[in-house]
C-alpha positions in Angstrom: -53.1 -1.4 -16.3 -55.9 -0.4 -14.1 -55.6 -2.3 -10.9 -58.9 -2.6 -9.3 -60.2 -4.9 -6.4 -63.8 -5.7 -5.6 -64.9 -5.8 -1.8 -66.8 -9.1 -2.8 -63.7 -10.5 -0.9 -65.0 -8.9 2.1 -68.7 -9.3 1.6 -69.6 -11.0 4.8 -68.1 -8.1 6.8 -69.1 -4.5 7.1 -67.0 -2.1 4.7 -65.2 0.4 6.6 -62.5 2.8 5.9 -59.7 0.3 7.3 -60.5 -2.0 4.6 -60.3 0.7 2.0 -57.0 1.8 3.3 -55.8 -1.9 3.2 -56.8 -2.1 -0.4 -55.1 1.2 -1.3 -51.9 0.2 0.6 -51.8 -2.9 -1.3 -51.2 -1.2 -4.5 -54.7 -0.9 -5.9 -55.7 2.4 -7.5 -59.4 1.8 -7.4 -62.3 -0.3 -6.0 -65.4 -1.8 -6.7 -67.9 -2.0 -3.9 -70.6 -4.8 -3.8 -73.8 -3.3 -2.6 -75.3 -5.7 0.1 -76.5 -3.8 2.9 -74.7 -5.8 5.8 -71.7 -5.0 3.7 -72.2 -1.5 2.4 -75.6 0.0 3.5 -75.8 2.4 0.3 -79.3 3.2 1.6 -78.1 4.7 4.8 -76.7 8.4 4.4 -74.5 8.2 7.2 -72.6 5.0 5.6 -72.3 6.8 2.2 -71.2 10.1 4.0 -68.4 8.1 5.8 -67.1 6.7 3.0 -67.3 10.0 0.7 -65.1 11.8 3.3 -62.7 9.1 3.0 -62.4 9.2 -0.6 -62.1 12.7 -0.8 -58.9 12.5 1.6 -57.2 9.5 -0.4 -56.0 8.9 -3.9 -58.1 5.7 -4.3 -60.9 5.9 -6.5 -64.3 4.4 -6.5 -64.3 2.6 -9.9 -67.7 0.9 -9.9 -70.6 -0.3 -7.9 -71.9 -3.9 -8.0 -75.7 -3.5 -8.1 -77.6 -5.3 -5.3 -78.5 -9.1 -6.1 -80.8 -10.0 -3.1 -83.3 -8.5 -1.1 -82.0 -7.4 2.2 -84.3 -7.2 5.4 -81.9 -4.8 7.2 -78.1 -3.6 7.3 -77.4 -6.5 9.6 -79.7 -9.3 7.8 -79.8 -10.5 4.4 -82.9 -12.4 3.4 -81.2 -14.3 0.4 -84.4 -13.8 -1.7 -83.2 -13.0 -5.2 -83.7 -9.5 -6.6 -84.1 -9.3 -10.3 -84.7 -6.5 -12.8 -86.2 -9.1 -15.2 -88.8 -10.5 -13.0 -91.9 -11.0 -15.0 -93.9 -9.9 -11.8 -94.4 -6.4 -12.0 -94.6 -5.6 -8.3 -91.3 -7.5 -7.6 -89.5 -6.0 -10.7 -90.4 -2.4 -9.8 -89.1 -3.1 -6.3 -85.9 -4.2 -7.8 -85.7 -1.3 -10.0 -86.1 1.1 -6.9 -83.2 -0.7 -5.0 -81.1 -0.1 -8.0 -81.8 3.4 -8.0 -80.9 3.8 -4.5 -77.4 2.4 -5.3 -77.1 4.6 -8.2 -77.6 7.8 -5.8 -74.4 6.9 -4.2 -72.8 8.6 -7.2 -74.2 12.0 -6.2 -71.9 11.6 -3.0 -69.1 9.5 -4.5 -68.5 9.6 -8.3 -68.0 6.2 -9.8 -67.8 5.5 -13.7 -69.9 1.9 -13.8 -72.8 0.2 -12.0 -72.1 -3.8 -12.8 -75.8 -5.1 -13.3 -77.1 -8.8 -13.3 -79.7 -8.9 -16.0 -81.2 -12.0 -13.9 -80.4 -14.7 -11.5 -77.6 -17.3 -12.6 -78.6 -20.3 -14.7 -81.8 -18.7 -16.1 -83.3 -19.8 -19.4 -83.7 -17.4 -22.4 -87.5 -16.2 -21.6 -89.0 -13.7 -23.7 -91.1 -12.6 -20.6 -87.7 -11.9 -18.6 -86.3 -10.0 -21.6 -89.4 -7.7 -21.9 -89.2 -7.3 -18.2 -85.4 -6.3 -18.3 -85.9 -3.9 -21.2 -88.8 -2.1 -19.0 -86.3 -1.9 -16.1 -83.1 -0.8 -18.0 -85.0 1.7 -20.2 -85.6 3.8 -17.1 -82.2 2.9 -15.2 -80.0 3.7 -18.0 -81.3 7.3 -18.0 -81.5 7.5 -14.3 -77.6 6.5 -14.3 -76.7 8.6 -17.0 -77.9 11.7 -15.0 -75.6 11.0 -12.5 -72.6 10.1 -14.8 -72.6 6.4 -14.7 -72.9 3.8 -17.2 -74.6 0.4 -16.7 -72.4 -2.6 -17.5 -74.4 -5.9 -17.8 -72.5 -8.9 -16.4 -72.5 -12.1 -18.3 -73.5 -14.8 -15.8 -74.0 -18.6 -16.4 -77.2 -19.7 -18.2 -78.6 -18.6 -21.6 -80.5 -15.4 -20.3 -77.3 -13.6 -19.7 -74.7 -15.3 -21.9 -72.4 -12.8 -23.8 -74.3 -13.7 -26.9 -77.6 -12.9 -25.4 -76.6 -9.7 -23.9 -75.2 -8.6 -27.2 -78.6 -9.4 -29.0 -80.4 -7.7 -26.1 -78.5 -4.4 -26.5 -78.9 -4.6 -30.2 -82.6 -5.4 -30.1 -83.6 -3.0 -27.4 -81.6 -0.1 -29.0 -80.5 0.8 -25.6 -77.2 1.9 -26.8 -75.6 3.4 -23.6 -75.4 -0.3 -22.0 -72.1 -1.9 -22.2 -70.7 -5.1 -20.9 -68.8 -6.3 -17.7 -66.8 -9.3 -18.8 -66.8 -12.1 -16.4 -63.8 -14.5 -16.8 -65.1 -17.1 -14.4 -68.7 -17.1 -15.6 -67.4 -17.4 -19.0 -65.3 -20.5 -18.1 -68.2 -22.3 -17.0 -70.1 -21.8 -20.1 -68.5 -21.5 -23.7 -64.9 -20.7 -22.7 -63.3 -17.3 -22.2 -61.9 -17.0 -25.8 -65.3 -17.6 -27.5 -67.3 -15.7 -24.9 -65.1 -12.6 -25.2 -65.3 -12.5 -29.1 -68.9 -12.3 -28.6 -68.8 -8.9 -26.9 -65.2 -7.7 -27.0 -66.4 -4.2 -28.5 -68.9 -3.6 -25.7 -66.7 -4.4 -22.9 -65.7 -1.4 -20.4 -65.0 -3.5 -17.3 -64.1 -6.9 -16.1 -64.4 -9.3 -13.4 -61.4 -11.3 -13.2 -61.4 -14.8 -11.3 -60.6 -18.5 -11.7 -62.6 -21.9 -11.3 -62.1 -25.5 -12.4 -64.9 -25.1 -15.1 -67.7 -26.4 -12.9 -68.6 -24.0 -10.0 -68.5 -20.3 -9.5 -65.5 -20.5 -7.2 -63.9 -16.9 -7.7 -60.6 -18.2 -7.0 -57.4 -16.3 -7.7 -56.3 -16.3 -11.2 -54.0 -19.2 -11.9 -55.5 -21.3 -9.1 -58.2 -22.9 -11.8 -58.0 -24.1 -15.1 -58.5 -20.9 -17.2 -55.5 -20.5 -19.7 -54.7 -16.9 -18.4 -52.0 -16.2 -21.2 -54.5 -17.0 -23.7 -57.3 -14.8 -22.0 -55.0 -11.9 -21.5 -54.1 -12.1 -25.2 -57.6 -12.0 -26.3 -58.6 -9.0 -24.0 -55.9 -7.0 -25.1 -58.0 -6.6 -28.3 -60.7 -4.6 -26.6 -61.2 -1.1 -27.8 -61.3 0.0 -24.1 -57.8 -1.4 -23.9 -56.2 1.7 -25.6 -57.1 3.4 -22.2 -56.3 0.2 -20.4 -59.1 -2.0 -19.8 -59.8 -2.2 -15.9 -58.8 -5.4 -14.3 -61.2 -5.8 -11.6 -60.3 -8.8 -9.3 -63.5 -10.2 -8.0 -62.4 -12.7 -5.3 -64.1 -14.7 -2.5 -62.9 -16.6 0.6 -63.7 -20.2 0.9 -63.7 -22.5 3.9 -59.8 -22.8 3.7 -58.6 -19.6 2.9 -59.4 -16.0 2.3 -56.9 -14.4 -0.3 -55.2 -11.6 1.0 -54.7 -8.2 -0.5 -51.0 -8.8 -1.2 -51.9 -12.1 -2.8 -54.4 -10.3 -5.1 -51.8 -7.6 -6.0 -49.3 -10.3 -6.7 -51.7 -11.8 -9.4 -51.8 -8.5 -11.1 -47.9 -8.5 -11.2 -48.2 -11.8 -13.0 -50.6 -10.4 -15.5 -48.4 -7.4 -16.3 -45.3 -9.9 -16.7 -47.6 -12.1 -19.1 -48.6 -9.2 -21.2 -45.3 -7.8 -21.6 -44.1 -11.4 -22.9 -46.8 -11.4 -25.6 
């Protein structure tokens, strides 16, 4: 099992080498970094250089980047304005594409395999204008990523636009054969359920976002703290073609008002996963 922790857990704070060392010391072999400029300023050469130097001296690998999802006004301030590669308004869409390219350029200093990309905002309806805009964006971004050794993995999110079935049809209809899927268990649980959602895309999945909820809100809880049937979920996900090489188990957790899960708690969940898989 490839153990990966997303820095989404630390998103409110600036990402530094101390946090990476904590993740590595907790038993994780790789990390996914969330691109928000107040957390990780992917546009700042000095910030990228600092992390690149740290990665060169340590065994922890950069598995993936999560593409930016909102427009930041600066490294210390986030505007909260959603940024979408499927925006029908051309100027805003091109601005989003340019921002994603800046994130992809990190691979020139710190190699990573996947860029996790939202196709639009959460809860969006299936709109031909938005799918056309997404195609225009991804036609360029897929090539830009490939030139840097990166595969773009579209993440399923709540709503029709980026449901697993919609993403599968999008990849088939656009003939963007290099696109793959990041399967998000929490988002699937809110919609059609993990099992049905998985079956829609399992042959396209190359990476994951694992977290739990109670079927209503995107809570990003530790697995086993919500209502997902994890034994069934793990059994289903073991059928992925990528699983022959070990499907990456990327925990994408979020702190709440009562508690911020620690790295040790996250690692303990993956121990449970391994025990559950061994029992199948």
